[in-house]
C-alpha positions as CSV (number, residue, x, y, z in Angstrom):
1,X,207.0,38.5,63.4
2,X,208.7,35.6,64.8
3,X,207.6,33.2,67.8
4,X,210.5,34.7,70.1
5,X,209.5,38.3,69.3
6,X,205.8,37.3,69.9
7,X,206.8,36.1,73.5
8,X,209.1,38.8,74.5
9,X,209.2,42.6,74.1
10,X,211.9,44.8,75.3
11,X,213.4,42.2,77.2
12,X,210.6,41.5,79.5
13,X,208.0,38.4,79.2
14,X,204.9,39.0,77.6
15,X,201.5,38.8,80.1
16,X,199.2,36.5,78.1
17,X,195.7,35.1,78.8
18,X,197.8,32.1,80.3
19,X,199.2,34.1,82.9
20,X,195.5,36.1,83.6
21,X,195.4,39.6,81.9
22,X,195.1,41.3,85.6
23,X,197.4,42.4,88.1
24,X,197.0,42.0,91.7
25,X,194.9,45.4,92.1
26,X,192.4,43.8,89.5
27,X,193.1,45.9,87.0
28,X,194.5,44.9,83.3
29,X,198.0,44.6,84.3
30,X,200.6,46.8,82.7
31,X,202.7,44.1,81.3
32,X,199.6,42.5,79.2
33,X,198.8,46.3,78.2
34,X,202.2,46.9,77.0
35,X,202.1,43.3,75.4
36,X,199.0,43.9,73.4
37,X,200.2,48.1,72.8
38,X,203.3,46.8,71.0
39,X,201.4,44.2,68.9
40,X,198.6,47.0,67.9
41,X,201.8,49.2,67.1
42,X,203.5,46.6,65.1
43,X,200.2,45.4,63.4
44,X,200.6,41.8,64.6
45,X,197.5,40.5,63.9
46,X,198.4,36.9,64.5
47,X,199.3,38.0,68.3
48,X,196.0,40.0,68.6
49,X,194.0,37.0,67.7
50,X,195.6,34.7,69.8
51,X,195.8,36.6,72.8
52,X,192.8,38.8,72.8
53,X,190.4,36.4,70.9
54,X,190.4,33.9,73.5
55,X,189.5,36.6,76.3
56,X,186.0,36.7,77.8
57,X,183.8,39.3,76.5
58,X,184.3,41.4,80.0
59,X,187.6,41.0,79.8
60,X,188.0,42.3,76.2
61,X,185.7,44.9,77.7
62,X,188.0,46.0,80.4
63,X,191.1,46.0,77.8
64,X,189.1,48.7,76.0
65,X,188.7,50.9,78.7
66,X,192.1,50.8,79.3
67,X,193.8,51.3,76.0
68,X,193.9,54.6,74.3
69,X,191.4,55.5,72.2
70,X,193.4,55.4,68.7
71,X,194.6,52.0,69.8
72,X,191.0,50.8,70.8
73,X,190.0,51.7,67.0
74,X,193.3,49.9,65.7
75,X,192.6,46.9,67.8
76,X,189.0,46.2,66.5
77,X,190.3,46.8,62.7
78,X,193.1,44.6,63.1
79,X,190.9,42.0,64.8
80,X,188.5,42.1,61.9
81,X,186.0,39.1,62.2
82,X,187.5,37.7,65.2
83,X,186.6,40.7,67.1
84,X,183.7,39.7,69.9
85,X,181.5,42.7,69.0
86,X,179.5,41.6,72.5
87,X,182.7,43.2,74.3
88,X,180.9,46.8,73.0
89,X,178.4,46.3,75.8
90,X,180.9,46.0,78.7
91,X,182.5,49.3,78.2
92,X,181.3,52.9,78.5
93,X,178.9,54.5,76.1
94,X,181.3,56.8,75.1
95,X,183.9,54.3,74.4
96,X,181.4,51.9,72.7
97,X,180.2,55.0,70.4
98,X,183.7,55.9,69.7
99,X,184.8,52.6,68.3
100,X,181.4,52.0,66.5
101,X,181.5,55.2,64.5
102,X,185.1,54.5,63.4
103,X,183.9,51.5,61.6
104,X,182.2,51.1,58.1
105,X,178.4,50.1,58.8
106,X,178.7,47.1,56.7
107,X,181.3,45.8,59.0
108,X,178.8,46.5,61.9
109,X,176.1,45.1,59.7
110,X,177.8,41.9,59.6
111,X,178.6,41.9,63.4
112,X,175.3,42.4,64.4
113,X,173.9,39.5,62.7
114,X,176.3,37.0,65.2
115,X,174.8,38.8,68.2
116,X,172.0,38.1,70.1
117,X,169.1,40.9,69.6
118,X,169.6,42.4,73.0
119,X,173.3,43.1,72.6
120,X,172.8,44.3,68.9
121,X,169.8,46.9,69.9
122,X,172.6,47.5,72.8
123,X,175.1,48.8,70.2
124,X,172.8,50.0,67.6
125,X,170.4,52.5,70.0
126,X,172.7,55.4,70.3
127,X,173.5,55.5,66.6
128,X,172.2,58.5,64.2
129,X,169.0,57.1,62.6
130,X,170.6,57.2,59.4
131,X,173.5,55.0,60.4
132,X,170.8,52.7,62.2
133,X,168.5,52.3,58.9
134,X,171.7,51.7,56.5
135,X,172.7,48.9,58.9
136,X,169.4,47.4,59.4
137,X,168.6,47.4,55.5
138,X,171.8,45.2,55.4
139,X,170.1,42.3,57.7
140,X,168.0,39.6,57.0
141,X,164.4,40.5,57.0
142,X,163.3,38.7,60.2
143,X,166.1,39.9,62.1
144,X,165.4,43.5,60.7
145,X,162.2,43.5,61.8
146,X,163.0,42.3,65.0
147,X,165.6,44.7,65.6
148,X,163.4,47.3,64.5
149,X,160.3,46.6,67.1
150,X,163.0,46.3,69.9
151,X,164.3,49.9,68.8
152,X,160.8,51.5,68.4
153,X,160.2,50.9,72.3
154,X,161.4,53.6,74.8
155,X,164.8,53.5,76.0
156,X,165.2,51.9,79.7
157,X,162.4,49.5,79.1
158,X,161.7,45.9,79.3
159,X,161.5,46.2,75.4
160,X,165.1,47.5,74.9
161,X,166.5,45.1,77.2
162,X,164.7,42.0,76.1
163,X,166.2,38.9,74.0
164,X,163.8,38.5,70.6
165,X,165.1,34.7,70.5
166,X,163.1,32.5,72.4
167,X,161.4,28.9,71.9
168,X,157.9,28.8,71.5
169,X,155.5,26.2,70.7
170,X,151.5,25.4,70.3
171,X,149.7,23.8,73.5
172,X,148.8,20.5,71.3
173,X,152.4,19.8,70.5
174,X,153.7,16.9,72.6
175,X,156.9,16.9,74.7
176,X,158.4,14.5,72.1
177,X,157.9,17.0,69.3
178,X,159.2,19.9,71.2
179,X,162.4,17.9,72.3
180,X,162.9,17.0,68.5
181,X,162.3,20.8,67.5
182,X,164.8,22.2,69.9
183,X,167.7,19.7,68.4
184,X,166.7,20.2,64.7
185,X,166.2,23.8,64.7
186,X,169.1,26.1,64.4
187,X,167.6,29.5,64.7
188,X,167.0,28.9,68.5
189,X,168.8,30.8,71.2
190,X,172.2,29.4,72.2
191,X,170.8,29.1,76.1
192,X,167.2,29.2,77.5
193,X,165.6,27.9,80.4
194,X,161.8,28.1,79.5
195,X,159.5,27.0,76.7
196,X,156.8,29.2,76.2
197,X,153.5,28.3,75.1
198,X,151.3,30.2,72.5
199,X,148.1,30.1,70.7
200,X,147.9,30.8,66.8
201,X,147.8,34.6,67.1
202,X,151.0,34.4,69.1
203,X,149.0,35.2,72.4
204,X,151.1,33.9,75.8
205,X,149.0,31.0,77.0
206,X,151.9,29.5,79.7
207,X,155.4,28.3,80.0
208,X,157.2,25.1,80.6
209,X,160.6,25.0,82.6
210,X,163.1,23.0,80.5
211,X,163.7,20.6,83.3
212,X,159.7,19.6,83.3
213,X,160.5,19.1,79.6
214,X,163.1,16.5,80.3
215,X,161.6,14.6,83.1
216,X,158.1,14.2,81.3
217,X,157.4,11.4,78.6
218,X,157.5,12.3,75.1
219,X,153.7,11.6,74.1
220,X,152.6,14.2,77.2
221,X,151.3,17.4,75.6
222,X,152.9,20.5,76.7
223,X,149.7,22.1,77.8
224,X,149.0,19.2,80.2
225,X,152.4,20.2,82.2
226,X,152.3,24.0,81.3
227,X,151.8,26.5,84.0
228,X,150.2,30.0,83.6
229,X,153.2,33.1,83.3
230,X,152.1,35.1,86.4
231,X,154.9,37.5,85.8
232,X,154.8,38.3,82.4
233,X,156.2,41.8,81.8
234,X,154.7,44.4,79.4
235,X,157.4,45.7,76.7
236,X,156.6,49.1,78.1
237,X,157.7,48.4,81.5
238,X,160.4,50.5,83.2
239,X,163.3,48.1,83.3
240,X,164.1,48.9,87.0
241,X,160.4,47.7,88.0
242,X,161.0,44.8,85.7
243,X,164.2,44.0,87.7
244,X,162.4,44.5,90.8
245,X,159.6,41.8,89.9
246,X,162.8,39.4,89.0
247,X,164.3,40.1,92.6
248,X,160.6,39.6,94.5
249,X,159.7,36.5,92.8
250,X,163.7,35.0,92.0
251,X,163.0,34.8,88.3
252,X,165.7,33.3,85.7
253,X,163.4,34.4,83.1
254,X,160.2,36.1,82.1
255,X,158.3,36.4,78.9
256,X,157.9,40.0,77.6
257,X,154.2,40.8,75.8
258,X,153.0,43.8,74.0
259,X,149.8,45.4,74.4
260,X,147.9,42.9,73.0
261,X,149.5,40.2,75.3
262,X,150.9,38.6,72.4
263,X,154.8,37.1,72.9
264,X,157.7,39.4,71.3
265,X,160.5,38.7,73.7
266,X,162.3,37.2,77.0
267,X,164.0,39.1,79.7
268,X,166.7,37.4,81.2
269,X,168.6,37.4,84.6
270,X,171.9,38.2,82.7
271,X,170.2,41.1,81.6
272,X,168.5,42.4,84.8
273,X,171.8,42.2,87.0
274,X,173.1,44.7,84.2
275,X,169.8,46.6,84.9
276,X,170.1,46.6,88.5
277,X,173.9,47.8,88.7
278,X,173.0,50.5,86.0
279,X,170.4,52.0,88.0
280,X,172.5,51.8,91.2
281,X,174.9,53.7,89.4
282,X,172.8,56.4,88.3
283,X,171.1,57.1,91.5
284,X,174.6,57.2,93.1
285,X,175.5,59.6,90.4
286,X,172.8,61.8,90.1
287,X,172.8,62.3,94.0
288,X,175.9,63.7,93.6
289,X,174.8,66.2,90.9
290,X,176.9,64.6,88.4
291,X,174.3,63.2,85.8
292,X,175.2,60.4,83.5
293,X,178.6,60.9,83.6
294,X,181.4,58.5,82.7
295,X,185.1,58.1,83.3
296,X,185.7,58.3,79.5
297,X,183.9,61.5,78.9
298,X,186.2,64.6,78.2
299,X,186.9,67.3,80.4
300,X,184.3,69.9,78.6
301,X,181.6,67.1,78.8
302,X,182.3,66.1,82.3
303,X,182.4,70.1,82.7
304,X,179.5,70.5,81.2
305,X,177.4,67.8,83.2
306,X,178.3,69.2,86.5
307,X,177.6,72.9,85.8
308,X,174.1,72.8,86.1
309,X,173.6,71.5,89.5
310,X,176.6,73.5,90.6
311,X,174.9,76.6,89.8
312,X,171.9,75.4,91.8
313,X,174.3,75.0,95.0
314,X,175.5,78.7,94.1
315,X,172.1,80.5,94.2
316,X,171.6,78.2,97.5
317,X,174.6,79.1,99.0
318,X,174.0,82.9,98.4
319,X,170.8,82.5,100.3
320,X,172.5,80.8,103.3
321,X,174.9,83.8,103.1
322,X,172.0,86.4,103.0
323,X,170.6,85.1,106.3
324,X,174.0,85.2,107.7
325,X,174.0,89.1,106.6
326,X,171.0,89.4,108.8
327,X,173.2,89.1,112.0
328,X,176.3,90.9,111.2
329,X,175.7,92.8,113.8
330,X,175.5,90.0,116.4
331,X,178.6,88.1,115.2
332,X,180.7,91.3,115.6
333,X,179.6,91.6,118.9
334,X,180.0,87.8,119.7
335,X,182.9,86.3,117.6
336,X,182.5,83.2,119.1
337,X,179.1,82.8,116.7
338,X,181.3,83.0,113.7
339,X,183.4,80.2,114.9
340,X,180.8,77.9,115.9
341,X,178.1,78.3,113.5
342,X,179.8,76.0,110.5
343,X,179.6,73.4,113.2
344,X,175.5,73.5,113.4
345,X,175.1,73.8,109.6
346,X,177.5,71.0,108.8
347,X,176.1,68.5,111.2
348,X,172.5,69.4,109.9
349,X,173.7,69.0,106.5
350,X,175.3,65.4,107.4
351,X,172.1,64.2,109.3
352,X,170.1,65.5,106.2
353,X,171.8,63.3,103.7
354,X,171.8,60.1,105.9
355,X,168.0,60.3,106.0
356,X,167.8,61.6,102.1
357,X,170.0,58.4,101.2
358,X,167.7,56.1,102.8
359,X,164.4,57.6,101.4
360,X,165.7,57.7,97.9
361,X,166.8,54.2,98.0
362,X,163.6,53.0,99.8
363,X,161.6,54.8,96.8
364,X,163.9,53.4,93.9
365,X,163.2,49.8,95.4
366,X,159.6,50.4,96.2
367,X,160.1,49.9,99.9
368,X,158.6,53.6,100.6
369,X,155.2,54.2,99.6
370,X,151.8,56.1,100.4
371,X,150.9,53.3,102.7
372,X,154.0,53.2,105.2
373,X,155.1,57.1,104.6
374,X,153.7,58.2,107.8
375,X,155.2,55.3,110.1
376,X,158.5,56.1,108.4
377,X,158.5,59.9,108.7
378,X,157.5,59.3,112.5
379,X,160.6,56.9,112.5
380,X,163.0,59.4,110.9
381,X,162.0,62.6,113.1
382,X,162.3,60.3,116.3
383,X,165.9,59.4,114.8
384,X,166.7,63.4,114.1
385,X,165.5,64.2,117.4
386,X,167.7,61.5,119.5
387,X,170.7,62.5,117.3
388,X,170.0,66.2,118.2
389,X,169.9,65.8,121.8
390,X,173.0,63.5,121.8
391,X,175.5,65.9,119.7
392,X,173.8,69.0,121.2
393,X,174.7,67.6,124.9
394,X,178.3,66.9,123.5
395,X,178.7,70.1,121.4
396,X,177.2,72.4,124.1
397,X,179.7,71.0,126.9
398,X,182.4,71.5,124.3
399,X,181.4,74.9,123.2
400,X,180.7,76.1,127.0
401,X,184.2,74.8,127.7
402,X,185.7,76.1,125.0
403,X,184.5,79.8,125.2
404,X,183.9,79.5,129.0
405,X,180.7,80.4,128.3
406,X,177.7,78.5,129.3
407,X,175.4,80.7,127.3
408,X,177.3,80.0,124.1
409,X,177.0,76.2,125.0
410,X,173.2,76.3,125.6
411,X,172.5,78.3,122.4
412,X,174.5,76.2,120.0
413,X,172.6,72.8,121.9
414,X,169.3,74.3,121.0
415,X,170.0,75.4,117.4
416,X,171.7,71.6,117.1
417,X,168.5,70.0,118.5
418,X,166.2,72.3,116.0
419,X,168.5,71.9,112.7
420,X,168.8,68.1,113.3
421,X,164.9,67.8,113.6
422,X,164.3,70.0,110.6
423,X,167.1,68.0,109.0
424,X,165.5,64.7,109.2
425,X,162.1,66.2,107.7
426,X,163.9,67.6,104.9
427,X,165.6,64.5,104.3
428,X,162.6,62.3,103.8
429,X,159.9,64.7,102.8
430,X,161.8,66.5,100.0
431,X,162.3,63.4,98.0
432,X,158.9,62.0,98.6
433,X,157.5,65.6,97.0
434,X,159.5,65.5,94.2
435,X,158.5,61.6,93.7
436,X,155.3,62.8,93.9
437,X,155.3,65.6,91.3
438,X,157.2,62.7,88.8
439,X,160.9,64.3,89.5
440,X,163.6,62.2,90.1
441,X,164.4,62.2,94.0
442,X,167.8,61.2,93.4
443,X,168.7,64.3,91.0
444,X,167.7,67.3,93.2
445,X,167.1,66.2,96.8
446,X,170.8,66.7,98.0
447,X,170.6,70.5,96.6
448,X,167.3,71.1,98.5
449,X,168.3,69.4,101.8
450,X,171.5,71.1,101.9
451,X,169.9,74.4,101.5
452,X,167.5,73.7,104.0
453,X,169.9,72.5,106.5
454,X,172.0,75.3,106.0
455,X,169.3,78.2,106.3
456,X,167.7,76.9,109.2
457,X,171.0,76.1,110.9
458,X,172.4,80.0,110.6
459,X,169.1,81.2,111.1
460,X,168.4,79.1,114.3
461,X,171.8,79.4,115.9
462,X,172.3,83.4,115.0
463,X,168.4,84.3,115.4
464,X,168.7,82.5,119.3
465,X,172.1,84.4,120.1
466,X,170.6,87.7,118.7
467,X,167.5,87.2,120.8
468,X,169.3,86.0,124.2
469,X,171.7,88.9,123.8
470,X,169.2,91.1,123.2
471,X,171.5,92.4,120.2
């Protein structure tokens, strides 16, 4: 293809990296997308390598997510060795797996050798064991052992997230020897901020920050300037707990050790930021009852992930409906109750959701534990009662004026106070109980809190009305 054809397609100037790949809304611009799509269709590898090869890995990830599935696979194949496989860590799991499964294992093995170990593990972990073994068998022995060790740790642990490339020296080395080692060894990581000190059995002894090395005379031994690593992270520690340690102590990196305190890797701040984002997204999705659903999932997969909790919601809805059926005679006599009862249940559900959200987040960050649970429960109950009185007064006045019945206003006001109080209790006690029994409070709390506020709201409002009117 000639240069003019590359720069302009269908009479429109092509959006190239020089002009930026993003539009004003922050998404991949339509011009750039059309430009790359045309290059893929024409199998124009020169244009693709020039305009995609120079992008940052996150930009390539956004481009892959914007392309159609067949275009993604074609782009990776056309770019060949020029494709940055690190970009696959920036896309949805379904997209990454679709692309990787379309490639021969030989190509994946070649690409994995160019990646940091943590990125390589991220790409390999979702593959079938047979494909993993075939890919790993093609790697150099040392790299194969490192990746197998990382893959042996449970998912969502520090061992899975760690980078196995690090700088480690014995305590008797001088600063000069350490600097020369960093300059001459070609197998060290591209970037690092800490140098770890280990004994002959690879047990972690201490660490030295890179700036301390640069400011110390060459003749000084590393053991004289090292500090104890107070925040070494066990490889089996949950990644969310590891991220909390980074946040608490403002770490840039931390050593990862096995059960024998031997150094096996390093966890860096860029990985921890990914963990924090991932965990926050998971909590948000689970509170909505959609599990690990992603935008790239098919209609069938998305529907399947939502069905279980919708079924639970259906059951709780029937329970709430059965409560209403107990008071059908009362509703027939006082039609205003049918109009007003959704208000009581709805306000209680919203109040319970507010308390539940605060509680689930506090549990996730470790801010809520057995020591301060009593104080937090009392606070939330107080908030529930305060809001109950405020909105009971407001709704009671409106309902009384609407139906010209002070009695109706008083009944709904009393029911509102009761339900807001119960909503506050349910919103904090249910997540605490689920967390205590080992269940994820983000997954199931909303269903049970809504069910309780509906049942209590309907029963309280209609029960008070039945008692007052003697029906």
